VOBA-1610 file (N, C-alpha, C; in pm, whole numbers, padded with zeros to 5 digits, always signed):
BEGIN
Unk+24123+02082+24256Unk+24231+02125+24209Unk+24265+02098+24044Unk+24237+01968+23991Unk+24206+01945+23835Unk+24092+02046+23786Unk+24009+02075+23856Unk+23903+02158+23791Unk+23976+02303+23751Unk+24042+02357+23863Unk+24087+02484+23848Unk+24202+02496+23754Unk+24270+02401+23711Unk+24364+02368+23619Unk+24346+02379+23499Unk+24219+02308+23462Unk+24143+02303+23352Unk+24096+02442+23296Unk+24066+02523+23400Unk+23989+02638+23383Unk+24103+02753+23348Unk+24229+02723+23423Unk+24322+02837+23399Unk+24386+02796+23251Unk+24380+02654+23216Unk+24423+02670+23068Unk+24306+02714+22966Unk+24226+02696+23012Unk+24097+02728+22925Unk+24110+02874+22880Unk+24114+02940+22993Unk+24145+03101+23001Unk+24284+03143+22927Unk+24370+03075+22941Unk+24491+03104+22867Unk+24473+03080+22744Unk+24416+02978+22677Unk+24386+02958+22532Unk+24265+03049+22483Unk+24201+03110+22565Unk+24082+03207+22536Unk+24171+03345+22495Unk+24245+03371+22594Unk+24346+03496+22591Unk+24416+03481+22468Unk+24507+03386+22459Unk+24588+03349+22307Unk+24512+03390+22169Unk+24383+03316+22177Unk+24320+03328+22073Unk+24268+03485+22035Unk+24207+03564+22130Unk+24219+03685+22102Unk+24318+03791+22067Unk+24437+03731+22114Unk+24572+03800+22092Unk+24605+03773+21958Unk+24574+03662+21909Unk+24609+03620+21783Unk+24528+03675+21655Unk+24405+03727+21672Unk+24318+03771+21605Unk+24321+03906+21605Unk+24361+03979+21721Unk+24412+04136+21750Unk+24540+04150+21676Unk+24638+04054+21682Unk+24773+04083+21612Unk+24761+04083+21467Unk+24672+03991+21393Unk+24648+03953+21257Unk+24575+04066+21195Unk+24464+04128+21269Unk+24419+04269+21231Unk+24501+04388+21220Unk+24596+04383+21316Unk+24681+04509+21300Unk+24769+04482+21193Unk+24827+04381+21203Unk+24933+04354+21066Unk+24886+04372+20937Unk+24744+04324+20938Unk+24682+04356+20817Unk+24668+04498+20770Unk+24633+04567+20862Unk+24634+04711+20881Unk+24740+04803+20840Unk+24860+04742+20904Unk+24991+04796+20862Unk+25016+04770+20706Unk+24970+04665+20654Unk+25008+04616+20521Unk+24946+04704+20416Unk+24809+04751+20463Unk+24732+04830+20379Unk+24766+04973+20363Unk+24829+05014+20500Unk+24901+05158+20523Unk+24997+05144+20425Unk+25088+05068+20426Unk+25208+05070+20362Unk+25194+05073+20192Unk+25090+04985+20168Unk+25065+04975+19998Unk+25012+05117+19979Unk+24913+05147+20057Unk+24877+05291+20000Unk+24977+05409+20018Unk+25088+05426+20084Unk+25191+05505+20092Unk+25284+05482+19955Unk+25306+05358+19917Unk+25346+05321+19805Unk+25284+05359+19683Unk+25144+05348+19707Unk+25082+05387+19572Unk+25099+05539+19535Unk+25094+05606+19652Unk+25112+05749+19673Unk+25239+05835+19642Unk+25356+05741+19628Unk+25457+05802+19607Unk+25500+05860+19467Unk+25523+05958+19419Unk+25507+05993+19278Unk+25656+05952+19234Unk+25639+05891+19094Unk+25732+05833+19044Unk+25833+05935+18979Unk+25973+05920+18931Unk+26046+06020+18868Unk+26006+06009+18713Unk+25984+06126+18672Unk+25944+06137+18524Unk+26080+06166+18451Unk+26085+06076+18361Unk+26200+06074+18274Unk+26205+06200+18174Unk+26095+06249+18103Unk+26091+06335+18001Unk+26125+06459+18084Unk+26059+06485+18212Unk+26092+06645+18260Unk+26259+06655+18272Unk+26324+06534+18296Unk+26476+06531+18327Unk+26541+06575+18185Unk+26474+06490+18090Unk+26561+06506+17949Unk+26549+06652+17896Unk+26432+06700+17917Unk+26396+06844+17873Unk+26483+06947+17981Unk+26489+06946+18084Unk+26604+06992+18167Unk+26715+06998+18149Unk+26754+06898+18084Unk+26940+06861+18049Unk+26933+06911+17929Unk+26846+06928+17832Unk+26884+06995+17688Unk+26859+07150+17700Unk+26824+07170+17809Unk+26802+07326+17828Unk+26945+07407+17871
//
């Protein structure tokens, strides 16, 4: 019985370790995707606005 309990906890910790690694990889992938999206967002051009207001 003790052997089964130790095996159960070993499997549990192995599953938690794998899930932790997968979670970290997915979280980092989302950060990269958000950084790329933010970098591609065009900024408002103040010179274009000033020219259109003067016209």
